[in-house]
N, C-alpha and C positions, 0 to 999 in steps of 0.2 A: 679412401676413407670410409669408415663404416658409421652410419647414422645410428646413434643410440636412442632408444625409445624408453624414456623414464616413466615407468608405470605409476609410481607414487605421485609424481608431479601432475600427471594427467588426471589421476583420481582426485587430487586436491583441487585442481582447476574445475573439474566437473562438479564437485561438492559446492565450491564457491558459487558457480553459476546457478546451481540448483537453489541454494539458499537465497541468492539475489533474486531469482525468479519468484520465490514464495514471498519474499519481503515486498517486492514491487506489487505482487498480486494483492497482498493484504493492504498496502497503502492505497491502491486503486479502489479496492472494495470500500475502504474507509471514506475516500473522497467522493465516490459515486453513490453510496448508500447512506452512511451515517452522517456525514457532514451536511448534505442538503436537508435531511430530517431535522437536524439540530438547528440549522439556520432558519428553517421554516417554523420551528417551534418558537424561536426567539421573535421572529417577525410577527407571528400570531399573537404572542403575549404582548408585544408592544402595541399592536393594533387594538387588541382587547382592552388595554389600559386607557387608550385614547377614547374608545367608544363609550366607556363607562362615565367619563366626564361629560 
C-alpha cells in the first residue's frame, strides 16, 4: 500500500494552526496588557470618587 500525501490538506492545517497561533497571541496580549490597565483605571476611578467625599 502506498501512503498518499495530500498537500492541500497539509497546507490548510498549517494555515489553521498559524491563524490559531496569532489569535491566541492577540488574546494573550489583550489579557496581559490591556485588561490590567483597564481594570487599574476602574479601580483608580473608584478610589478617587471615595477620596473626594
